[in-house]
N, C-alpha and C positions, 0 to 999 in steps of 0.2 A: 505605432508609437510602439512597435517593440523595441527599438532603441533609439534616443534621441537621432533627430535627422539633421536641426539644424540649430544654428544658436537659444535662438529664442522656446525653443523648444527642452533643451539643457537646463535655462535659465528657467521656465517653469518647473520641472522638476527638482530643483534644487530646493527651489521655494516650498515645495510642496514636503520636500527633506525636512527641512528647516522646523514647520510647523506640527508633521507629525512624528518627528523622531524615533523613535523603535517602530510604530508604525509604518514605515514608510517603505521597508523591504513585502511588506503583504499588500502595500498601494502597487508598487513597482509590478510585484507578479499579476496582478488581476490586468494590470495596463498590458504587461505582454501576453497573457493569457489569451485575451479578446480581442489586440494588435489595435489597440482603440488610438483613436484620434484625436486630438483638441476639437471641441465646439460640433459632436458628436452625439446621439442619446446614451452612448454606452458611456463616456466621458462622464456624465451627467449622474451617472446611476450609483459609480463607483464613486462620485465624490460627495453623493449623497448618505450612501455608505457609510464614510469616514467620518460625513460632518453627526450623524448617528453617533458615534462613539465620545465625543464632545459635550454631550447634552449638560454632563453637571463640570463644564471648566468654557464660562464663558468665555471669558477671553481668546482662549483657544478657537471658539466655536466664533466668535467674529474674526478673527485671522483666517481661517479656513472659510469663511464667507467669500472675507475682501479675496484672497485669492482664484474661489471657485466663479465668481462672477465676474471678477477683472476681463475686460476687451470681450464680453459675451453680448450679443445682441436677442430682443426676444423675438418670440414666433408667435405668430398666429391660428388660432385652428377653431372654428366654425364661432364662438360667440366670444371664446375665449383668449387670452394671452399666455404665453407661458414665459416666464423670466427666472432666470438661477438668481438665487437660492431661492426668493418669494415664493414661486409657485409652488416648495416641498414644506413650509413651514406648516402647516396642516398635518402633516405626515409623521408629525413627529409625536403626536397623541398617541399614534399604533407602533407596539413594537414589530410587528409583524412587518409593515413596510420594507425597510432595507432591503429583506431578506427574498420578499416577492418579487422587490425589480431584480435582485439579482438570479433571482431564479429562469427571468424571462432572457437576460442573458449568457445564459445556462442552453435555455432551451434552443435561442437561435444559435449558440455555437454548433453544439451536437448535434445541430441538420445540417452547419454549413449556408446557412439562409443570412442576407444581410439586414439587417433590421433599420428602416429608412426612418427618417422624422415623422412621415404619415403615419406608419404604421405606430411607432411610438408614443407620440403625441393622442391619439383615440386609446391604444392601451392605457397611457398614463390619465388623462381626463377621466375615463370610465373605474379607473379604480377610486382617484380622488373625489367622485360622486359619491361613493360610498362610506367615506370617511365625512362624517357633519363637525362642523367647525362649533370651537364650545367660545363662550364669550364670559366677559366680568359684565358685572348689571350696567355701567356705565357705555360698555359697548354697545350693549343689547339695545338700551334707549336711542341710545341714537340711530342705530341701526330703522329702528321700527319705525321714528320720524322722521329719517329719508326715504323710506315708503310710504309712509302718510303724505306729504306733504312734496314727492315728487322732486325733488332738488338736491342738490350739493353744496348749494351757493348759502355760506354763515348769514350773507344779510338777511337771507329768507329763514333760517330755522334759529337762531339766538334768542331769539322774543319768545320761542315755543320749547323754551328746553331750560331748566337751570342751570347754565354751564359757561362760563365766559367762554371767547372767540379761540384763545387761544388752545382750550383743550377741547373744543370742540373739532379744530382742526386735527389735533393729536388722535383723537377715536376715528375721524372719518381716515387718516392714513392708516390707522389698523385695519381698520375696514378695507382698505383699496389692499395692504401685504395681503391678506388672508383670501383677496379676491372673492372676496363674498357677493358685492353688487356689481351689477353690469348696466351701463349707461348704453343705453341704444336710441332709436326712432322707431316711431307709430307713422306710419304711412297714413294720408285721408284718402280713402279710396273714394270717397265719398263725391269730396273735393273736386278730386280730379278725374271725376266722370268714369271709373273705373270698377268693374262685376270682379266678385269674385262667386267661382264657384269650385265644388268638390265632386269628385266621383267617387263612389266608393264601390267596390266590389269585394265578396265573398267568395271563395275558391276554396278545393278540396285541399288540404294537405300533402297531396300525391300528386298536385297540379303540379308541372315544370314550368309553367306560364314567365317568361320573363318581361314586366312591365318595361322594361328601362328600353328592350328593344321594340316590344309591341306600340310603344307610343312614338307617332312623328316629332321629329324638334321642332319645337314650337316655341317662339321669344314669351310669350304667354304662361308656360309652365312655369309654377312658382316652388312647388316642392309635392315631394311621395314619400307618404306615413306609411309604415307596413307593422303586421302583428299576426301573431301564431299561436293559438291557442287549441279550441278544438278543430278550427276549418283558419285557415288563412285568409287575413283581412287588408286591405290596399287602397287608403285614401290619397286621391290623386287633386295637386291643387292647383288650380288656374286663378292668374289675376290676368282680367281682359277687358278691352272696350264693354263698354254698355251698349252695348249691341245685341239687337234681338235676334240677331244671324248666330250667332256666336252659341244662343241654346239650342238650336237646332244644331248646330255642328257637331256639340257634343254629346248629342243624343245617336248622329250618324258615328259618332267614333268611339260609343259603350258600345253599338250594335254590332257593328265590325268586328271588336273585341270577342262580343258574347259570340258568335259564329262562329270564330275560328278555336275558342278555348272552352274548355268546362267550367264553366261559372256555376256557382251556385245562384248570386243573384247581385244586381248591381241597381244601382241607383246615383241620380242625379240631383245633387240639394244646391239652391242658389241661395246666397248669406246675404241679409240685411244689412250692409254693412254701417249702417245709422243705425244698431242697436246693441255695438258691441258694448259691453261691461265687465270690469276684472275686479276680484278684491282678492287681496292681503289676507291670511290671518295667520299669525305665528305665535299665539296665544298661550298654543297647546305645546309650545317646544322648549324642553328643558334645556336652554341655553350652558348653563353651568357643566351638563354630564354630555352635552354634545348628544342629544338622541330626543326622540318624539315621545310624547307624552299625554296620546290618542285612542285611548282604548274603544275595542267594537261598541261597546255600551253606551259611550260618551255621542259616537255618529249617528248609531241609532235615537236615540235619546230627540236629538237636533233635528233630523230629520221629520222626526213625525210632531215633536212640538214647537217646532222654530224660537225657540228661547230669548224672547226678545232680550234680556240682560247680555247673555254673551254675543249676541248681535251688535249690538251697544259697541263691542271693544274691537269691530273691526273695519281694518280700513278698507271703504269704498268708492273708488274713483269710478265716478258713472256721468254720460258715457265716453267715451273717448274723444270726441271730439262733441261741438255742438251742432245739433242739425242747422244746415244750413236750407234758407227757404228761396236762393238763387242759387246753382252752381254754373255759372257763368265762367267757362274754364280763363285766365290769364297769365298764361304757362307758355315762355319761351325758352329753346333749346338750353339754353346755359340753364337755365332753372333745373332742367330735367336732369342735367351734367350735375349741378349740385346737389340735389337731391340724392344720385347716385353716388356722388361721392359720401356723402352723410349714411348712407344705406352701407354703403361697402367698408369705413373707415368708422365710424360712432364716435367720428371727432367733431364738436361744435362749434371750430373755432376758426374766427375769419380772416386771421393770417393761414392758417394754413390750407382754407381754401383756394387762397388769393394763390397760392404759392404753387401747388398742387393745379390749378386752371390757369394760372398766367394772366390773373387779373390783375385790376387796381382795385388799390383797399375799398376807395367811392365805392367805382361797381360793385363791390362784391359784398358790400353793405346793403347797398339797394335791392338788388338780387335775393339775397337770404331776410331783407325787410320783406320784399314781397310775397315771397312765399309764405312766411309766418306769419302777416297781415290774411291771407287766404288760406288758413288754413289747411296748409298742404302738408302739414308735418308738425309733430308734437315730440319732444325730447322724450324717454321717460326711462324709469329706476325701475329694474327689478331684482330679485335675488337670482344670484347665480346659483349651477346647476350644481350644488355642493350639500344638500338636503337630505338628500337620499329618497328623493322622490321618484314615481314613475308617474307617467303622462296615460289618462285615462279619455277616451275620446266619448262622448254619450249625446246621441240624438233622439229626443224625446216628443212624441207627438203629443201635443197641450196647446190650447188656445196661446198664439204671442203674450196676451195679456197676463198672461202668468208667469213671465219670465222673473221680474223681480222676486218676485214671493218664491219661485222656485230657488235662484240663485240666494237668494237669504238661507234660505233650508240647505243649500250645499257650500254654502260659505266658510262649515267647519273646517273644511281644510284649509292647507296651506297657502295653496295659488287659485283660483278662480276663473274661466273667461266662458263669458256665455256672449248669444246671437242669436237672432232671430233666422229660419232658413225658410224657402217656399221648397215643396217636392214635388210635381207633378202640381196636380189641383190641391193638396195638403200644406198645412202649415204646420211649425214646430218649433223647436227648442235646441240648440246645439252649445254642448260644452264641452271645455277640455279641463279635466280635473287634475291638479295636481294632489296625488296621494302617497304617505311614506310605503317605499313598495314594500314593505313587509304584510304592508295590509291590504294590498293590491286586489286579490280573487276575494276575501271575505267581502271587503266593499261592494265586489261584484255581483255577489251573491247578495247582499244586502239591497242593490239599488234592483235585481232581480226580482226581490220580494216588493219595495215599496213601490216600483212601478208598475210592475207587471205588466200588461198589455200596452203602456204608451212607449216602450221603447221600443225604438225602430233599427237603429243599430248601435251597439256599445263593443268595442274594441280596445286592448291595451296597445299604447304605439311602442314598440321595443324598436325601430328606428327611423329617426327622420331624414328623408334623403334631400337637401338644398343645396345647390352651387352658387350661392348668394346673390337671389335673386336681384335685379335690378329696374328699371325702368326701362323698355325698349325705345331708346333714342328714336331711333330709324322709323317708327311706326307711327311718331308723331307730326302733323302737318299743322306747321309753324304759320301758315298765312289763315288757316279756317279756324286755329287754334283747335284742334280734336285731333282725336285717334283714327289712326285708319285700322283698317281690318277688313283682310280675303279668307274667305272657308281653307284657304290653303296654310293658313296661320296655325290651323289646330288638325287638319286634316291630312296635311302633307297629301300624298298622291292616291290616300285613300280613294277620294272623288272620282 
């Protein structure tokens, strides 16, 4: 858009000139310098830069928001939705934000590189994760209530808070605009007769091994977590049919990788999918100033004393699904298609499912009801990745009976997930702990002191790689209501 090419572009710039007035010349120079086109990352960065100038002029800011967001479609990135101008609202609390994004444009401009949407959105959400949201007291009260009740429905919330439905809806909208909460789906692996495995490798920092090339293509590969500290740690997660052959094949895969590469250690863990617990604890979040008030001594005291008063304020959800006595699959391929739609879209809407899959409303309702009644899925609401938290994976060798006790001790942290595991002949407990990023290494030191010889694996998850895992429909046998499995599904041509 060095110069307007058509009537629509001319009209868009004319409207920008009317709103910006004397600042329009600066806007036009940036548009020309970076050769910006509409619906590009560069366009949004420049619009945000000028929006920051209107923070003390509400009327102008509203006009600019309308101009910026007109005819723009939202974009998806992992669990996030990118929509202008709403995705930028939290950035106005930081004076450095507009300058930061302009520096990105300059970096790419100086190197004659194209700033793609994929690259920009990764940069955008990484930056946003470091700017923590602020709340007023009522917003924070609604936020905590939604986490506790795991619902956004007014009918299920209104009796648990001193607030009428109108105000409740208003505060929920504010939370949505800030992109604070993520509505997703939990799959009941146990009810679906699926098993979950994790292969963990520790390799030297100097190692050049590329696990993405080493691993055969597999319909059951779920995700890969990577970590870099004194050595590299890689966790490879599989969701597979509950089949004894799978474990043998994963051992073969691990041995094959070990033989060809410089590996410090490797372990295969199978998780007890019926034992998963999770908890949220935002009592230590200073919501007025957007920061964590969780000093080292408070964490140490909690681990050592298991303070019952603090624990009583924590939201527990345990377990995610009721343990089923009989696990007889009652699933057809249309059910898998619906579950995959929900996993992909996170949109629990009968009309949306019906339109996407070309089904009648009656049949859609029947199928969704069957999935729900068989406990194959559950809607879940989690805090989005905007609270400055890092993920720590912790494998502990403890008696499985200690899960609840240890979960309580670790529930001083904002988010915590735990489940039991089996590793060869040993049993233990696996935790994913979300910790304020500035405290992650202090906490690792504390865990080394507190858990000592019980630690089997511990690493910070620097990156999670997942390609939106879906249930492999082609591996399901409808007639016998069971998952099909062949060793090549994991081993490829290694056999």
